[in-house]
C-alpha positions in Angstrom: 125.2 104.6 -11.1 125.2 104.7 -6.9 124.5 108.4 -7.1 121.1 108.1 -9.1 119.7 105.8 -6.6 120.9 107.8 -3.6 118.4 111.0 -4.7 115.9 109.0 -4.1 117.0 108.1 -0.8 115.7 109.4 2.8 118.6 110.4 5.1 118.4 107.3 7.0 119.2 105.4 3.7 121.8 107.8 2.6 123.7 106.5 5.3 123.4 103.3 4.4 124.7 104.1 0.6 127.8 105.8 1.9 129.3 102.2 3.2 128.0 100.4 -0.3 130.8 100.0 -2.8 130.4 98.9 -6.4 132.7 96.3 -8.0 131.3 95.9 -11.6 129.1 94.3 -14.0 129.6 90.7 -14.4 127.5 88.2 -16.6 124.5 89.9 -16.0 124.8 91.0 -12.2 125.6 94.2 -11.1 128.0 93.3 -8.0 127.7 95.3 -4.5 129.6 95.6 -1.4 128.8 96.1 2.1 130.6 96.1 5.5 128.1 93.9 7.3 124.9 91.8 7.3 123.0 94.1 8.8 123.5 96.6 5.9 123.0 93.6 3.4 119.5 92.8 5.0 118.5 96.8 4.9 119.6 97.2 1.0 117.6 94.0 0.1 114.0 95.0 1.9 113.7 98.6 1.5 115.9 99.4 -1.9 116.3 95.8 -3.7 113.3 96.9 -6.1 115.0 100.8 -6.3 118.3 99.4 -7.7 117.0 97.2 -10.0 114.7 99.8 -11.3 118.0 102.3 -11.5 120.9 99.1 -12.6 118.1 98.6 -15.6 117.9 102.0 -16.9 121.6 102.3 -17.0 122.8 99.1 -17.8 120.2 98.2 -20.7 118.4 94.7 -21.2 122.0 93.2 -20.5 120.7 93.7 -16.8 119.9 90.1 -15.0 119.8 91.5 -11.1 122.2 92.5 -8.7 124.0 90.5 -5.8 125.5 91.7 -2.5 129.0 90.8 -1.0 130.1 91.1 2.8 133.5 93.3 2.5 136.4 91.4 4.2 137.1 92.7 7.6 140.6 94.0 6.1 139.1 96.2 3.7 138.2 99.6 4.6 134.9 100.2 5.6 133.3 103.7 5.6 132.2 105.0 9.1 128.4 104.9 9.0 127.2 108.7 9.3 124.6 107.5 12.3 124.2 111.0 13.3 121.9 111.8 10.3 119.2 109.7 11.5 116.2 111.6 12.7 115.5 111.0 16.5 112.5 109.3 17.1 110.9 111.4 19.9 109.0 109.5 22.7 105.9 109.2 22.5 104.2 111.1 26.1 102.2 108.5 27.8 98.3 110.2 27.8 97.7 111.7 31.1 95.0 109.4 32.8 92.0 112.0 33.7 90.8 110.9 37.5 87.0 110.5 37.4 85.4 111.9 40.2 85.1 110.3 43.2 81.4 108.4 43.8 80.6 108.8 47.1 78.7 105.5 48.5 75.0 105.9 49.1 73.7 105.3 52.4 71.1 102.3 52.0 69.3 99.6 54.3 71.5 96.3 53.5 68.8 94.7 53.7 66.7 96.5 50.8 68.2 94.4 47.7 66.2 92.8 45.2 67.5 89.3 46.2 65.5 89.8 49.6 62.2 91.5 48.1 59.4 88.9 48.8 57.6 88.8 44.7 54.0 88.1 44.9 51.1 88.5 43.0 50.4 91.9 44.6 54.0 93.7 43.6 55.2 91.4 40.4 54.8 94.2 38.1 56.7 96.8 39.7 59.4 94.5 40.6 59.8 93.7 37.0 59.4 97.3 36.3 62.6 97.9 38.5 64.0 95.5 37.2 64.0 96.8 33.4 65.0 100.2 34.8 68.3 98.7 36.0 68.9 96.6 33.2 68.5 99.9 30.7 69.0 103.1 32.9 67.6 106.4 30.7 64.9 103.8 28.5 62.4 106.0 27.3 59.7 103.5 27.9 60.6 103.4 31.8 61.4 107.1 32.8 59.9 108.5 34.4 59.0 105.5 36.5 56.6 106.2 39.7 55.9 103.5 42.3 52.6 104.0 44.3 51.0 102.3 47.1 50.0 102.2 50.6 52.7 102.7 53.6 54.6 99.7 54.2 54.4 97.7 51.0 57.6 98.1 49.6 58.3 101.3 47.6 61.4 102.2 49.4 62.3 98.7 49.3 62.5 98.8 45.9 64.0 102.3 45.4 66.5 101.8 47.3 67.2 98.3 45.5 67.6 99.9 42.6 70.3 102.5 43.8 72.3 99.2 45.5 72.1 97.1 41.9 73.3 100.4 40.0 76.0 101.3 42.6 77.0 97.5 41.9 76.7 97.4 38.4 77.6 101.2 37.2 80.1 102.4 39.2 80.4 105.6 37.0 77.1 106.4 37.6 76.0 109.4 39.6 73.4 108.3 41.6 71.1 110.3 44.1 68.6 108.5 46.4 66.8 111.1 48.4 63.4 111.4 50.4 61.1 113.8 49.6 61.3 116.1 52.2 65.6 116.0 52.2 64.9 117.9 48.7 62.2 119.8 50.2 65.0 120.8 53.0 67.4 121.6 50.2 64.9 123.5 48.1 63.6 125.9 50.6 67.3 126.4 52.5 68.2 127.9 48.7 64.8 129.6 48.5 65.3 131.3 51.9 68.9 132.8 51.1 67.2 133.7 47.9 64.7 135.9 49.6 66.6 137.2 52.5 69.4 138.8 50.2 72.3 136.5 51.0 73.7 136.5 47.4 76.7 134.7 48.5 74.8 131.8 50.1 71.9 131.9 48.0 74.8 130.8 44.7 77.1 128.4 47.3 73.5 126.6 48.0 72.3 126.9 44.2 75.6 125.7 42.6 75.3 122.7 45.2 71.8 121.8 44.3 72.5 121.6 40.9 75.5 119.2 41.6 73.6 117.1 43.6 70.4 117.0 41.5 70.8 118.3 37.9 74.2 116.4 37.2 73.3 113.1 38.4 72.7 110.0 36.1 70.2 108.5 38.0 67.3 110.4 40.2 65.8 108.5 42.8 63.0 110.9 45.3 60.7 108.8 47.6 57.1 109.9 49.0 56.9 113.0 46.6 53.1 113.4 48.3 55.5 115.2 50.9 55.7 118.0 48.8 51.7 118.6 48.6 51.9 122.2 49.9 55.1 123.3 48.8 54.2 124.6 45.5 58.0 126.4 44.8 59.4 122.9 45.1 57.3 120.7 42.9 57.8 123.3 40.0 61.8 122.9 40.8 61.0 119.0 40.8 59.3 119.2 37.3 62.4 121.2 36.0 64.4 118.6 36.9 62.6 116.2 35.8 62.2 118.0 32.2 66.0 118.1 32.7 67.3 114.9 33.3 64.8 113.0 30.9 65.9 115.1 27.7 69.5 114.2 28.8 68.9 110.5 28.9 68.7 110.0 32.5 66.8 107.9 35.0 64.2 109.2 37.2 62.2 107.0 39.5 59.6 108.3 41.6 57.5 106.5 44.5 54.1 108.2 45.9 51.0 106.6 48.3 48.7 106.9 45.6 47.9 107.2 42.0 48.8 110.8 39.6 44.6 110.5 39.5 44.0 111.0 43.2 45.7 114.4 43.2 43.7 117.5 41.9 45.7 119.8 39.5 46.3 123.2 40.4 45.9 126.1 38.3 48.0 129.0 37.3 49.1 131.1 40.1 47.1 128.9 42.4 48.4 128.0 46.1 47.6 124.6 47.5 44.7 125.3 50.1 45.6 124.3 53.3 43.2 121.0 54.7 41.8 120.1 51.3 40.5 116.6 51.4 41.9 116.0 47.6 45.9 116.1 47.6 46.8 119.1 45.0 50.0 119.3 42.7 51.3 121.9 40.2 50.3 121.5 36.5 53.7 121.2 35.4 54.9 118.2 38.1 51.5 116.1 37.8 52.0 116.3 33.5 54.6 114.4 34.3 53.5 111.9 36.5 50.6 111.3 34.3 52.9 110.6 31.4 55.1 108.5 33.3 54.6 104.5 33.7 52.9 104.3 37.3 52.9 100.2 38.6 51.4 99.8 42.1 51.5 97.7 45.2 48.7 96.4 47.0 48.1 94.6 50.1 50.2 91.3 50.3 48.6 88.1 49.9 48.2 85.0 51.6 51.2 83.3 49.4 53.2 86.9 49.6 52.9 87.3 53.4 54.2 83.5 53.9 57.0 84.2 51.6 57.7 87.3 53.8 57.5 85.7 57.1 59.9 83.1 56.0 62.3 85.8 54.6 62.5 87.9 58.0 62.0 84.9 60.4 65.1 83.3 59.6 66.5 84.1 62.7 63.8 83.1 64.9 64.4 80.1 67.4 61.1 78.5 65.6 60.8 74.9 66.6 62.3 73.1 63.6 60.3 70.3 63.1 56.8 73.4 63.6 58.5 76.3 61.1 56.9 76.1 58.3 53.2 75.3 60.4 53.9 78.7 62.2 55.0 80.4 59.5 51.4 79.1 57.8 49.9 80.3 60.7 51.5 84.3 61.1 50.8 84.5 57.2 46.7 83.2 57.7 45.2 87.0 59.5 45.1 89.4 56.4 47.4 92.1 57.1 47.4 95.6 55.3 51.3 95.7 54.9 54.3 94.2 55.7 55.4 96.8 58.4 53.1 95.2 60.7 54.3 91.9 59.8 57.4 92.6 61.1 55.8 94.5 63.9 54.2 91.2 64.7 57.8 89.1 64.4 59.5 91.7 66.4 57.1 91.2 69.4 57.9 87.2 69.4 61.5 87.8 69.5 61.3 90.4 71.9 59.4 87.5 74.2 61.7 85.1 73.3 64.5 87.4 74.2 63.6 89.2 77.4 61.2 85.9 78.3 62.8 83.0 77.3 59.4 82.0 75.6 59.9 78.6 73.3 58.7 79.4 70.4 56.7 76.5 69.2 53.5 76.4 67.9 51.2 76.3 70.9 53.0 78.8 72.2 53.0 81.4 69.1 49.3 81.0 69.1 49.1 82.3 72.9 51.3 85.1 72.3 48.9 86.4 69.7 45.9 86.3 71.6 44.7 90.3 72.1 44.8 91.6 75.5 41.4 93.1 74.7 40.5 89.4 73.1 42.0 87.4 75.6 40.0 84.8 77.4 36.9 85.1 75.3 35.3 82.8 73.4 33.8 81.8 69.9 30.8 81.8 69.0 28.8 79.7 66.5 28.0 83.0 64.7 31.7 84.2 64.6 32.6 80.6 62.7 29.8 80.6 60.6 30.6 84.7 59.3 34.3 83.7 59.2 33.7 80.4 57.2 31.3 82.3 54.8 33.4 85.6 54.0 36.3 82.6 53.5 33.8 81.0 50.5 32.8 84.3 49.7 29.6 83.7 49.7 26.8 85.3 52.1 26.2 83.9 55.9 22.9 83.4 55.2 23.6 80.5 52.9 24.6 78.4 55.8 21.4 78.5 56.6 19.6 78.3 53.8 18.1 75.1 52.3 20.6 75.2 49.8 22.1 71.7 48.8 24.8 72.7 46.1 28.3 72.7 46.5 28.5 75.9 46.9 26.6 75.8 49.8 27.0 72.1 51.6 31.0 72.3 51.5 31.2 75.3 53.6 28.3 74.2 55.9 29.9 71.0 56.3 33.4 73.2 57.3 31.3 75.4 59.5 29.6 73.0 61.5 33.0 70.4 61.7 34.7 73.8 63.3 32.0 74.8 65.6 31.9 71.2 67.3 35.6 71.3 67.5 36.3 74.8 68.8 33.3 75.3 71.0 31.1 73.5 73.8 28.1 73.7 72.0 25.5 70.8 72.1 25.1 68.6 68.4 21.7 70.4 68.9 22.6 74.4 69.3 24.9 73.5 66.7 22.4 72.0 64.5 19.5 75.3 65.1 22.5 77.8 63.6 22.3 75.9 60.4 18.2 75.0 60.4 19.1 71.5 60.8 19.0 68.5 63.5 21.8 67.4 65.4 21.4 64.0 63.0 22.3 66.2 60.4 25.0 67.5 62.2 26.8 64.7 62.8 26.4 63.3 59.3 27.9 66.5 57.9 30.7 66.3 60.2 31.6 62.7 59.6 31.3 63.0 56.0 33.8 66.6 56.0 36.1 64.4 57.8 35.9 61.6 55.4 37.1 64.0 52.5 39.6 65.5 54.3 41.4 62.1 54.4 41.4 62.0 50.9 41.7 65.5 50.1 45.1 67.3 51.1 44.1 70.7 49.8 40.6 70.5 52.0 42.3 69.5 54.6 45.0 72.7 54.2 41.8 74.8 53.6 40.2 73.9 56.8 43.4 74.8 58.8 43.4 77.8 57.4 40.1 78.6 58.6 41.0 77.3 61.9 43.9 79.4 62.3 42.5 82.2 61.1 39.7 81.9 63.9 42.6 81.4 66.3 44.2 85.0 65.7 
């Protein structure tokens, strides 16, 4: 009966059954013997069903089940033929594929999203750059063009993208280049080709491909510098096409909107001294098809935020720090670099001359040499107030009595009295009013400022504008 079982066993099962004995059939049970507990467990778990089926076929309906008994130690135990057990071949550990080491980008440490001061003038551009970092290669933001005049934060945003991606996606190959670096690489390759240096050309071409075409994110700053480099423009256009097709991200910066460029026709080369900037049709097509977000001149709140951020190391008088930042932010400045230049000047005066940076000293330091000692005139004050309220200066001397004319007129009279030594009669003349009206207007404004902090702040801002 055991021979029937052996026919259906594998090699290891055969080794088990070599040590199994059959004692007979008693009371419906087939009795088996095994030399140890291991064989008993293995027999029951692996071949129990097979044994029952075979015994039922041989013994018929009288068969109920089988039983297994351990042999006594004195009984002869057949040697278990373990050499017939197939040897398991150990699995080889997978060979770790070394990823290419990404060179750390050389970036400005302070050019991050955390140090970028957001305002109405740049919030859209900031949101677009953050969207690129969250989902690089998304067709909705690829390519992204950041445009605006010099000093508004284009390079800051570009490097902030690179820094964030380098931290969050270390496996990405990120290429961050200024346009003149791209131009140099492109021209070097072209010169090697024209001079017939095949080996050098092959080397530079392979390096160019490795640096640009095989990256995950391409960031190029100030592409307007490629204006007269037609071949380099074509290479950049081809790169954008290749990278976009592979789902790779491209971000560019430029000093103007794509609509400000003139499209060059086929075979046409950029002309020297052209008033309208010129780009090749292929590159301009990509720029016109991209998401273009602009940066504009910083508004008052943004200027103040920038000054707070960049003056943290300046030892302004503690109780006057906020007022000094307010004073410095009042004059409109075209870009952030002008603000940085002003703060560097204060820093130098403090370091080199030991100047105390309280509000009075800051005001004195920021008087330009050409205006040093110059006095404010009644006309200067009235024009500045009118500009602040965006009205014509003529309105201040008119007979209009509505709030749009009376409030700026009162402020102008108040500041003329405070910032000049002119008499009340002279102040009245410029506004076509008598001195009694001037006195009443000044007193009325003083009462309004006592009740309205926003109005008091507005008058103070105009005063700061006049002082600087």
